[in-house]
C-alpha positions, 0 to 999 in steps of 0.5 A, a space after each residue: 392613544 387608545 388606539 396606540 395602547 392597543 397596538 403595543 399590547 397585540 406586539 407584546 401577546 404576538 412576541 409573547 405567544 412566539 417566545 412561548 410557542 418555540 422552547 429550548 430543549 436539551 437532553 442527553 442520547 445513550 446507547 442500550 448500555 448507557 452509553 453516550 454516543 457523541 455526533 447523533 444528528 438531532 433534526 426537526 423534521 421537515 426541516 435542515 435545522 438541527 445539531 449534533 450530540 456533543 462528546 458526552 451525547 448531551 445536546 440542545 435545540 430549540 423546537 415549537 411544541 407538536 415537532 418532531 426530533 429525529 434522531 439518527 446515526 449510523 449503526 444505530 435506527 432511527 428514532 422520532 420523538 413529538 415535542 409536547 413542551 417538555 424540558 429534557 428528553 433522553 434518547 435510548 437509540 437502539 442499535 442496527 444489527 451488525 450496523 447494517 444500515 450502514 453505507 456502503 460505496 459498490 461502483 456507480 452507486 451505494 447499498 446498506 450494509 444488509 442489503 450487500 452480497 458480495 465481498 466488500 471492506 469499508 473503511 470510514 474517516 476516523 479509523 482511517 485518522 486514528 493513527 495519523 498515519 501518513 497516506 492511506 496505505 499505512 492507514 490500511 495496513 492490517 486493518 482488512 482481510 485479504 488485503 496486503 500493503 507492503 511499504 517498499 522502500 523507507 524514505 518519505 513520501 514513498 508510496 506502498 504496496 497494495 494488493 487484494 487475494 494475493 498475485 493476479 498476474 502470471 509474471 508480473 514485470 517487478 519480480 525479483 532478481 539478484 539485484 532485488 525487486 523494483 520499490 515502483 509500485 506502478 510496475 505491479 500488475 497485480 495492484 488494484 484499481 484505484 478510484 476517487 471520487 470517480 476517477 480511475 487513480 494510480 496513485 493514492 499517497 497524493 490524498 491527505 487521509 483527513 480528507 477522505 469520508 470512506 474507503 469501500 475495497 471490493 474483493 470479489 467478482 461479483 462486487 468488482 464485475 461492475 468495473 469489467 474490465 479494470 476490476 480483475 485485480 480488486 477494486 478500491 473506491 475512494 469518497 472524500 468529504 462533502 459537506 451536510 446541511 445545517 452549521 457550518 462548522 471548521 476543524 483543526 487537525 495538527 500533529 507534530 512528531 520526531 522520527 528516529 533510525 530502527 531495527 538497526 542490523 546487528 553488525 559485527 563490532 570493530 574486533 569482532 570485524 577483524 576476526 572475521 577477516 582472519 578467518 577468511 584470509 585462513 580459509 583462502 589457503 584451508 580450501 586450496 589445500 583440499 582442492 590441491 591433490 598434491 598436499 595432505 588434507 588438513 586438520 582442524 589444527 591446521 586452519 589456525 596454524 595458516 600465516 596471514 598476511 592482514 595487509 591484503 584487507 587493510 590498506 593504510 596505517 590509519 585502519 591498522 592503527 584503529 585495529 591497534 587501539 580498539 578505534 571503531 568508528 560508526 558509519 551508520 550514526 554518521 550518516 542518520 539523524 532525528 528527522 521532523 513530521 508535522 501536518 495541519 488540516 484546515 477544513 469547514 463544512 455546512 449547508 442550507 437551503 439545499 446549498 451543501 458545501 465543504 473545504 480543506 487545505 492540508 499541509 505535510 512535511 515529512 523528513 527522512 532520517 538520512 542525510 541532510 536534505 531527506 524530505 516529503 512536502 504535500 500541499 493538498 486543497 479540496 472543495 465540495 459544493 452542490 446546490 438541490 434546486 427541485 429535483 435537480 442537483 449540480 455539484 463539483 468536486 476538485 481536489 489538488 494535490 502537490 507533493 515534493 520529495 527530495 530522496 537524497 543519495 541513492 548509495 547512503 544507505 547501503 555505503 553506511 552499511 559497506 564501508 567497514 568500521 576499522 575506517 573512518 572519515 577524517 584523517 589524523 588532524 581532523 581531515 576530510 578524508 576523500 575515500 576512507 577505504 583505500 582497498 575500495 576507491 569506488 566509495 567516495 566519503 559519505 560526509 559529501 552525499 550527506 549533505 547534497 551532492 547526490 539530489 534526486 528530487 520528484 514534484 508531482 502535480 495532480 488536479 482531481 475534479 468531478 463535476 455531476 448534474 442529477 435530475 430526479 425524473 419521479 419517485 422511481 427515475 434517477 438519470 446521473 452525468 458525471 465528467 471526471 477530468 484528472 491532470 498530472 505532472 510529474 518533475 523527475 530531477 537528479 544530479 550524480 555530483 563530482 564526489 559521488 560514488 557514482 562518479 568517484 571524482 571522475 568528471 566524465 562520470 557526474 551525470 544530470 537526468 530531467 524528465 516531464 511526465 503529463 498525464 490527462 485522461 477523463 471519465 464521463 459516466 452517465 447512469 439511470 437508476 430505477 427504484 420500484 417498490 413492487 409490493 410492500 415486500 418485494 423492492 427491485 432497483 435497477 443502474 443503467 451506465 454508459 461511459 468512456 475512459 481516455 488516458 493520455 500520456 506523454 513526456 521526455 527525458 535527458 541524460 547528460 553527463 559530465 556535468 558540473 555541480 553547480 549546474 545541478 539537473 536544472 541545465 542539462 545543456 552543460 553536459 559535453 555527453 549526451 546520453 539520452 535526449 528522446 520523448 514519447 506520447 501514449 494512448 488509449 480509451 476504454 467504452 463500457 455499457 452496463 447494469 446492475 439488478 438488485 432485488 429484495 424479498 422481504 429483506 431477507 432473501 438478496 438477488 443481485 446480477 451485473 453485466 458489463 459490455 466493455 471496449 479496450 483501444 489496446 487490445 487486438 481488432 477484433 478482440 478489443 470488446 467482451 462481456 463480464 457478467 456476474 450473479 451474487 445471492 445473500 439469505 438475511 437467515 436470521 429475519 426467519 421466523 424460526 430464529 426470530 425467538 434467539 435472543 442471542 443471534 444478531 445478524 445471521 447472512 449467507 451469501 454466494 456469488 459468481 462473477 467474471 471480470 477482465 485484466 488488460 494491466 499487463 498489455 501496454 498500448 500497441 501491444 499487439 504490433 510489431 515495431 521497428 527497430 533502427 539498427 546499423 548494418 553494413 550495405 557493402 563497405 558501408 555502415 548503412 541506417 535501417 530498421 529491424 521488425 523487433 517483436 512479434 505482432 499478435 492478431 489475437 490478443 485479447 482480454 486476460 478473463 478471471 471467474 471467481 466463487 466466493 462463499 461467505 457467511 456473516 453473523 453476530 452475536 449478543 446485541 452485537 458484541 461479537 460480529 464474524 465474517 467469513 469469505 472462501 474463494 476460488 478465482 481462475 484465470 483463463 488467457 493470462 498474458 505472458 511473455 513466453 520464450 521462443 526459440 532462436 529460429 524464430 529471429 525471435 526471443 520472444 512473444 507475448 499473448 494468452 497462453 497461461 491460466 492459473 488461480 488464486 483459492 483462500 480463506 479470510 475471516 475477520 471478527 470484531 467482538 467487545 470484550 468488555 463494556 460498563 458505564 466508564 471502561 469498554 475493551 474491544 477487539 478487531 482481528 483478520 487472518 487471510 490465507 491465498 493460495 496461488 498456482 498456475 495450472 497451464 503454461 503454452 500447449 505443452 510447455 510446464 516450466 519456463 525460468 526467467 530472472 535470476 532465481 525464478 520460473 513460472 512451473 506448471 502446479 507452482 505459485 507464480 512468485 514461486 524462488 526456484 534454486 538449489 536446495 540447500 542442504 547443510 554445509 560439508 562437515 570434515 568427515 564429508 570431504 571425499 563426497 565434496 570433492 565430488 561437487 568440487 566443494 571443500 569442507 565449511 561451504 554449503 551442501 546442496 542437493 543433488 536432485 537427479 544423484 548424478 554427481 553434478 550440481 546443474 541448473 538444468 536438473 538439480 534447481 527446484 522451488 524452495 520457497 515464494 515471495 508470497 506470504 502464506 498468511 496476512 492478519 492483524 490486530 487492533 486491541 481498544 481500550 477506553 476509560 472515561 474520555 481516555 483510549 489507549 489501541 494497539 495495532 499489529 499486523 503480521 506477513 508470515 511464511 514470506 520467502 526470497 532472496 535478499 540482497 543486503 545479505 548477498 552483500 553483508 552475510 559471512 560468506 558475501 564474496 565482499 569481504 571489505 563491506 561490514 558483516 551481518 554479526 551470525 556465527 559462522 562455521 570454522 572447524 571449532 564450531 562446526 554447528 554454526 548456520 553459515 559457511 565458512 567465510 572467503 571461499 567461492 561460491 560453487 553456487 552463485 545463489 544462494 542468499 534467500 531469507 524468510 522474511 516473516 514478520 510481527 510489528 506493533 504498527 502502532 501505540 494510541 493514546 488520546 484523550 476527549 475533551 469533557 463537555 462542561 470545558 468544551 461550552 466554555 471554549 465553544 468548542 463541539 470537539 477536542 482532542 488529544 493525542 499521542 501516538 507511537 509509530 513502529 515503535 517494535 519489529 519481531 523477526 527472524 531476518 537479520 537484514 535491515 527491514 523484512 518488509 523490504 527486505 526483497 528490494 534492493 538496498 540501493 535507493 533505500 532508507 532506514 525503518 524508523 520510529 516516529 513519535 506524534 503529538 496530535 491536536 484535533 478541534 472542531 468548532 
């Protein structure tokens, strides 16, 4: 019994010692202004045991006496405190100057922001998700200087155009013609390179913003040179989320909202439209009398005394009854609806003992506001897993995205604007009218297309994966191999049924399209990282890279006509008229060898040297390989002793860089070869099949090279309450690839080659300020501005002008996006009738400048550059206010100086030739309104191209209100964080453009939709 008591006593003492040794400590982590910092990592040094502060900066952790607590957070200096038995440890973290310890991904590696030498912008996960945008393009818009993001189509699921520092190619395949620019972003040859977890991507719209950890944008050539041949247009590096060792955390992020059509065009009311028709009929007689030399010139009174016959415009009794009774129909309201948008993302992350993991699943549905079946759905899933075993780390990342976009009718949007308000969809008995406007039988009743008579469906499955193996050979050498395959398939289906504008109730015009595209690509990177501390004050790091890229595309397309409606696009074989049955295949490969050296002296003098040797299969034999070098210098002047005493100065860094990069996006595979096309010809009296050479080969086709100089300044003051960044750049492209016209006597109309040169130069600045910061209230502002100047320096030889398209031209000394047309100088007035007659015009018509004063308007001598589709400057501003747990943000962005052809005005301006279409509500010239900006309607234009408009705008992109739950409530709910939000997206647009949306004004209204205003309620909780 005595021995048993001794054993019990020993066990009790041991347990008591253990309980006494490990105690719980708590506290609050604040910044220098006594504001709590949420999300601070609190870890016991040398272990994986840790926690994180809640929204109010509170933490709790079990710790033993003598152990060291490490407090760390991005943008602040780490702090270590040894536990000596105290029950509470409150900590104040010191802000690291200008958040200089923030890690920035620069391609094949990462550096601290303080060590950056190039022009790089970084956007974190909070900024990407705070406005609840459905895709990454929307999240970036208006936030980064020099990054121009523009919506090309308002249908849900349509990707946005992203350009970095302007148009980088001489001729772009999506440039405007009379029918508008293409809304296919893949046709923009100036689009940047997207790298997602090491994988080259064409479409980032498939990514869920909630899955993204960070987006880094490389803008200057010194930063992009590591990507060599593919980096000339800038690089966007996207890193998906990865796990962090510690407690497993679950997050649920959801939103629900309503979208409505906004910024609707102010069209004519019924009475205004009838008056417009009357004036158009008068104008026909007005012009005829002026041009008839045998009749006296008309007076202003004569204009109103002409006898008009409305029956030539209003064909049926229904229209005349509607006019008589003032009964008009709103076709836009008829085809639009209130649409729903919802998204849900569930994610988890954690890890221990060297195993780190994370995963997520997401769902988005975004309904369109046109018709009953327009919608976009996206399903995403991601997984990340890595395991460290001694010096070896094995990991993988995989991302799966499946989306379906039902675009609905391509005609419905513009049909609603084209149908005059004097018509309606129903007859007197309430029955559907097949053709509402008998004057224009092309337009079937939109009722049928609203309900699915025209379907356009696209499904995309994309799998991104990344397998890597890292070996830490020693303290200064790290080896890594990464294999990144990407598999994607796109299925396009379209059916234009019998009762659509395309078919017009004619079975032979019904049609079905079916196409499948399959992409198989991979990137295999092998890197070696060397890190040396040469002395205590000198650090050298080097990265060596060997990389292989493979890309294979194949697919098929089928089009048949005379297809019964019930087959849709699934049974193209039911069509009796086969218009297309084709397939294709193409392949390209790129091999690369690269190196980068970073040299750091005293954390004050920073040098970066990069070189990449690329070979591309697309280029001509003997010209496939090229070397792309770069160098950058940075001086952190604020670290110099003579500036250390300046308490007001937080950061001052000067940067200078030079780099060369390449571009082969302007060349398709096999384009250096001549092709054979099938052709029929007569051999005697017999029609024979044969082949002809369809283009010239170019054995000298090689890289398009760009050299860029960038000067940068980073400045922070007043404990970084004011941060300013300035970039000045000059980029020159030599050997620019474009197709130049040839004389017909050569037998060919054009040839592709390295003929031209071009430059882009500009300025960018970013200003971030903390205007007010107290214990309970703060106000911060982020402002960015960018201006890019584009100029063609050389075409081929003595060539200084090459016209292409309807109103585009390549002109030495002018921008590559120039609009080339007649210069409008006013409207001919009655007292100018004699001068107008010289040009075959009459009073009330537009007056154009005769550039050479020869009395003739002709394209060769009188067309000039009248504007450019590229903006003069872009900018954005975000103001954020916080009061205790509440926050309010307002984001605005702008594109100024955009000038181009408006296809919408071509049909809906008062001087458009189709008087049967409804018109924009604007004033126009009449004898008693001579100062109007628009000419007299009803006169056939003498110059066919003058629907050019200024499409500048300022948009309020988002107004958001959020509430973060307090820590005491979170503790009771066993949550680590919870947030409620209310966002209104695109609430206001300020513009002089009279069309539907100035942002999409350059596009064709065919296949277009309405700008939307979306109100979203969001909830994000973490456990």
